[in-house]
C-alpha positions as CSV (number, residue, x, y, z in Angstrom):
1,M,-0.7,18.8,12.1
2,A,3.1,18.1,11.9
3,F,5.2,19.5,9.1
4,W,6.0,16.0,7.7
5,D,2.2,15.3,7.7
6,A,1.5,18.4,5.5
7,I,4.3,17.4,3.1
8,V,2.9,13.8,2.6
9,R,-0.6,15.2,2.1
10,T,0.6,17.5,-0.4
11,V,2.6,15.0,-2.5
12,I,-0.2,12.4,-2.4
13,G,-2.6,15.1,-3.2
14,L,-0.7,16.3,-6.3
15,I,-0.4,12.8,-7.5
16,L,-4.1,12.1,-7.2
17,I,-4.9,15.4,-8.9
18,W,-2.4,14.6,-11.8
19,L,-3.9,11.1,-12.2
20,G,-7.4,12.6,-12.3
21,I,-6.4,15.1,-15.0
22,E,-4.3,12.8,-17.1
23,K,-6.4,9.5,-16.9
24,G,-9.9,10.6,-16.2
25,G,-12.5,8.1,-15.6
26,V,-12.5,6.6,-12.1
27,F,-9.5,8.7,-11.2
28,I,-11.8,11.7,-10.9
29,I,-12.7,10.5,-7.5
30,G,-9.0,10.5,-6.7
31,E,-8.7,14.1,-8.0
32,V,-11.5,15.1,-5.5
33,V,-9.7,13.4,-2.7
34,G,-6.4,15.1,-3.8
35,F,-8.0,18.5,-3.7
36,V,-9.2,17.8,0.0
37,L,-5.7,16.6,0.9
38,L,-4.2,19.8,-0.4
39,I,-6.8,21.9,1.4
40,T,-6.1,20.1,4.7
41,A,-2.3,20.5,4.1
42,V,-2.6,24.3,3.5
43,T,-4.8,24.9,6.3
44,T,-3.1,22.4,8.7
45,F,-6.4,21.3,10.0
46,C,-7.9,17.9,9.3
47,P,-11.5,17.4,10.8
48,L,-10.9,13.6,10.7
49,Y,-8.0,14.0,13.1
50,L,-10.3,16.0,15.5
51,I,-13.0,13.4,15.6
52,T,-10.6,10.5,16.1
53,G,-8.2,12.4,18.5
54,I,-5.1,11.8,16.3
55,K,-2.2,14.3,17.0
56,T,0.9,14.2,14.6
57,K,2.3,17.4,16.1
58,G,4.5,16.8,19.1
59,E,3.9,18.6,22.5
60,E,5.5,21.9,22.9
61,T,7.9,22.3,25.8
62,A,8.4,25.5,27.7
């Protein structure tokens, strides 16, 4: 996972968590999604990317 991808996941995850805490109700689902986004950003591993074959990190050159 690329650095920019982790940053975007972190920002969106924090926004969703904040909405879930602040607003409640339906936003609780967003809070759960936000925690998943944060976990994938911290671990730099996304199972959905593995299944679909998406790669945001560029190829390393020697």
